[in-house]
N, C-alpha and C positions, 0 to 999 in steps of 0.2 A: 300630739293633740291632747287637749284637756277637755273633759266632758263634765258638765255640771247638770245633774238630773235632779231638780228640786222636788221636795216633798209635795205630794198631791198632784203630780203631773198626770198620773193615771189612777183610775179608781176601779174597784171591783163592782159587781152588781149591787152590793149593799152600801156603796158609797165610801168604802174605806180606801184612803189614799196611800200611795207608796211612801216609804221613807226616803229621805234625801240620800243621794249617792253621788260621789265624784270619783273619777279615775282618769289616768292618763295612759297614753300608748303611743308608739311610733308606727308610722306607715312606711312600709318598705316596698320599693318597686320590684315587681316580678321580673327577674333577669334571666329566667330559665326558659328556653324555647320549648315549644311542644315537641314531643317525640311521637313517632308512628308506632302504635301498639298492634295494629292489625290491618290487613288489606285483603280485599276480595275483588277479583279472583286472587288466590294465593300465588306467590311467585312460582312460575313454571306451570301454573294451572291453565285451564281452558275456560273460555266463555264464548257465547254466540255474539256476533256483531250486534251493536245497538243495545247491549245490556249494560247496566250500570256497573261502574267500578266504585268501591267504597273504601275510604280510608278512615280508620279509627285512631284518634290522637289521645295524648295523655291529659289534655285539658280542653275546655271550650275554646274555639277559635273563631276568627272572623276573616272575611276576605281581605287579601292583600293584593299588591300589584302582580301582573303576570298572567299567564294563561296555561291551562293544561294542554299538553300536546301528546297525542298518541302516535308513536313512531312504529312503522312496520318492522318486523324482525327480518323480513326479506323484501328488499325494494321491488322485486318482481311480482310479489303476491298482494301487496296492499299499498295504499297511499297514505301520506301524512294527514292527520286529522287534528286541526286546531279546535279546541272546545271553547265557545264563548261563555261568558259569565252566566248567561241565561240558562245554560245546561249544567250548571254547578249549583248544588244545594248544600248549605251548611246548617246543621242542627246540633248545637252544642259542640261536642267533640267529634262529630261524625261528618265527613265530607263525602257527598255522593256526586259522581261525575257521570252524566248520562248523555253521551254524544248522540246526536240524531243522524249524523252523516254515516 
């Protein structure tokens, strides 16, 4: 890209305009996937049913395809819980999964 910022494009409160400025730069596609930096509850930890699980990632993220699924450790003690998108909240680099089931 090439940017041409002409003189006088912006002015201070006294009416003084900026000097002209030009520069160029290259735009590079981010090819590094986000990594998980933290998770709550922690691996092997405990939580009560219906409490949120939180993932903290290395960069801001947005929703993609698929769904969160909670699998029981023991099939005899719990049932599979698929979490719909309405129960997932993304804020910057934090993903909160709060199943209601």
